[in-house]
Structures are given as structure tokens and as C-alpha cells.
N, C-alpha and C positions, 0 to 999 in steps of 0.2 A: 504494500500500500504506500502510495506517495503522500508525504506530509506537506501541507501548504502552510507557510508562515504569512499571515495577512498583515501583521504589524512588524515592519522591518526593524523597529527599535525595541522589539521584545528581547529582554535580556536572555542570554544563554543559547540562542539558537545556533550560533556558530560552533560552540563547544559541545553541544549535546551529541551523544553517540546515537547513530541511526543504523539499524540493521537492514540489510538488503533482503527483501522477501524472495528474491529470485535465486540468489546463490549463497546466502548466509554470511556474506562479508559484513563487517561492522566497522564504522568509523564516523568521524565528524566531518563537517562541511569542508574543512581545509584539506582533507584527504580525498575528497571526491572530485570528479571531473566537473568543471563549471562551464555552462553555456549561457551567455548573456543575451537577453532579448530586450525589446523596448520597455515592456511593462513588468518583467520578472526575470529572475535568474533561476536556471534549472541546474540542480546538482545531481549527478548520476554516479552510480557504482563504478569504481575504477576497474572492476573485474569483468562485469557483464553489461555495463552501460544502462542498467535499469534506472529510471528516474526515481530518486529517493526523496528529494527535497525540492520544493518550489518556493521561492521567496519573492513576494510581491514588492516591487519598488515603491517607495513612498512618493506621494505627490507633494507639491510645495507646502500646502496647508499642514500636512502631516509632519514635514520637516520642521516647520515653524513651531508647531505645537510641541514636538519633542524637544526642540531647542529651548523653548520657554519653560519646559518642565525640568531643564537642567541636563539633558542628554548631550554629552560632550561631542559625540560623533555628529549629531545633528547641528550643533553649533559650528563645528568645523566645516560642514557642508554649506551652511549659510554664508560663512566667511568666503568660501571659494566662489559661491554664486555672486557675492557682492563684488568680487574682483573681475568678474567676466565682463568683457566689453558688451555694451548694449547697442544694437543696431537698428 
């Protein structure tokens, strides 16, 4: 079964161990194959390529809310956005 993380700023999803239901491999997101898409990132088993984890990307309102709540990663993302040229 594929797990979907709807709140990108949910604590611990990167470090949580996930078992692969297809081949019994087990590991965290840093050990998985990552495929970036526009609205989400898909993490797959490095052994059999079964999609184990899908992480929804936050929209700007979610980034701002997380930053306002004290999330350091969200604050860094807002700082990067503030430096981007506007056209």
C-alpha cells in the first residue's frame, strides 16, 4: 500500500521507516528512489520500484502558515521565494 503525506510539514515523514509491500524491503525516504512531479514527489522501493510514499507539495498558503507556526524549513523556503526575481 502506498502512503500519501498530505501535509509536507508533518514532522517525521522523512525519517519514518516504510516497508515495501511488494518485496519486503524496508527503509526511509532518503533510501528510496525519488521522482519529482509538479504537485508531488513519489518515493519508490530501490529494489523493485514499487511506489511506497507520495508527498504532496505545499502551496504558498501552506508554506506561509507553516512559517508563521515556526517551521524552520518553511521559513527558509519563504526567504528563497523572496529573493527570486519577479517578472
